[in-house]
C-alpha positions, 0 to 999 in steps of 0.5 A: 160422746153422743152418736146423734150426729153420726146417725144424723149424717147416715140419715141424710145420706140415705135420704139423698140416695133415695132422692137420687134414685127417684130422680133417676127413675123419673128422668129415665121415663121422661127421656123415652121417645117413640115415633111412628110414620106411614108413607101412605095417606090411606090404609093399604088393602091387605086383600091384595097380598092374599095367596101371594109370595112375599120375600123379606130381605135381611135388614140393612144396618147403619149403626154406631154400635159395636159389631157384637151389639149390632149382630144381636140387634139385627138378628132380633129385628130379622126375627121380629119382622118375620113374625110380624109379617106372618101375623099381619098377612096370614093368608100369604106365603112368607119367605123369611129373611133366612131363606131369602139370605140363603137364596141370594147367597147361593146365587152369588147375588148378595151384593145386589142389596148393597147396590139397592141401598147405595142408590136409595141413599143417594136418590131416595128411590129404588132402582127399578132395574135392580129390583126387577132383578131381585124379584127374579132371583127370590121368585116372589110377588112382593119384597119387604125391604128394611133399613135400621139405624141404631146407636148406643151412648155412654158417658162414664157413669153419668148417662147411658142411652139407646136410639134407633129407627127402622124404615120398612117398605113393601115393593110390588112386582107388578108395579115395581115400586113402593106400595107401602112404607112405614117407619118407627123411631125409639129413643131411651135414656137415663142416668147411672145406667138406668133406661138402657134397652135390651136388643130384643125389646128394642127390636120388638118396639121398633117393629111395632112402631114401623107397622103401626099403620099397616 
């Protein structure tokens, strides 16, 4: 019996696998979405931060990720935002997220962050009484506040995706108000497991987008 039909079937299957792979790679790249936005209509003068103390608060997160995934992503964002501020403002004294967390924890004022977020979520503004209290605790000239929203999605073996947005604002003690704000949005999806994003890579991209116009 001729084995030609069997070879023919193997060839068809191999070709089908190749086509699916090419389609998946194309779909993965097409489904990558990036966005950046600034709250300011003009470029901020960075000279005002020279020789000033800037406290970076730990990122506050709203997410549909699991606890383990959230911890890794939050840690990555905190590390990247510390690095970005040092890069952007080399002449400033940066109080990193770990230090500010310890200051708030030691003073028994960790809940003040929750209070600030709750007011901001409900009104879209920062409570000046709360921010004044926060400045007195961390003893800085500026405060960097950030909010993270993230979600990973998976539907059986059909598709996987990652979506996140990061909002960053800088509040000045003298103005007791937002003097700069930026945000970044990053979404990526694919099929058969393609297009997924590691937390460190996602954090780096979110920080880059949020500070794109700073």
